[in-house]
C-alpha positions, 0 to 999 in steps of 0.5 A: 407191194404193188408195182405202182407202190414200188414205182412211187418209192423209186420215184421219190428216191430218185427225186431225193437224190437229184441225180436222175439215177435210182437211189439204189444205184448210188453208193450210199449205204442203206438206212436201218431204222430200228424201233423196239416195242415192248410186248403189247406196244405203247400204251400198254401196262408193259411199257408203263412198267418200263417207265416206272422201273426206270424211275425206281432205278433212278431213285436207287442210283441217286440214293447211292451217292455218297454226297447228298448235295448231288441228289437233286441234279442226279434225279434231274439227269436221270429223269431227263434220260428216262424222258429222252428214252420215250419215243415220239408220237406214242401214247407217252408223248405227254409223259415224255414232255412232263418228265423232260420239263421236270428234269429241266426244273430240277436241273435249274434249281440245282444250278441256281443253288450251286456249291462252288466249293465242290466240283461238278462231276459225273456219277457212275456205278459199276455193273453188279450181278443184280444191276447194270453199270450206270453213268450220268450223261453229264456232270452233276451240280452240287447244291450249297449246304446252306441251301440244301434244305430249301432246295429239297423242299422246292424239288419236292414241290416240283415233283408234287406238281409233276404228279398232279400234271400226270394225273390231270393229263390222264383224265378221260381215259381209264387205261391212260389214267391207270398207267399215268397214276402208276407213273405219278406214284413212282415219281412221288416216291422219289421225294424220299431222296429229298429228305435230309439225312 
């Protein structure tokens, strides 16, 4: 780093502290900002695998719920967690935004059709040799039994729309198209959860 660049940074930090003293003379602990990039970085097949594996894990976790009435909101919560895990200002901004919107739509669908005779509750799974411990980030909303079939159809339509949005977002770039197609296919397979048992 050149002396000029060092001076530029020090001047910026001094101005930011407002004390006239260099920032390193303050008792403020240093900030550490860690970004973990999978091998190949964002926009790579490796990161696409991270997203599709997250979707598969979400499907498995939600399928293991004993009570089907929680599955739509479980899927909403898990997709929201996947979306929140995608860093901003990457090649996956559109994916993050689309998954976040899908999560919100599914959550709202479950809430509009809530079964008030059942409690909202968190779902969790203990770690095993083959899978990590999982706990939902918020209580899940159960769907009323009389609305379950219709809610499942609406949730399936939301997922189909999401698949279409992902495929359209990828037009114009062959590598993006391949990656978004894989994510759309993984998301489309979530519709199996919504078939009544």
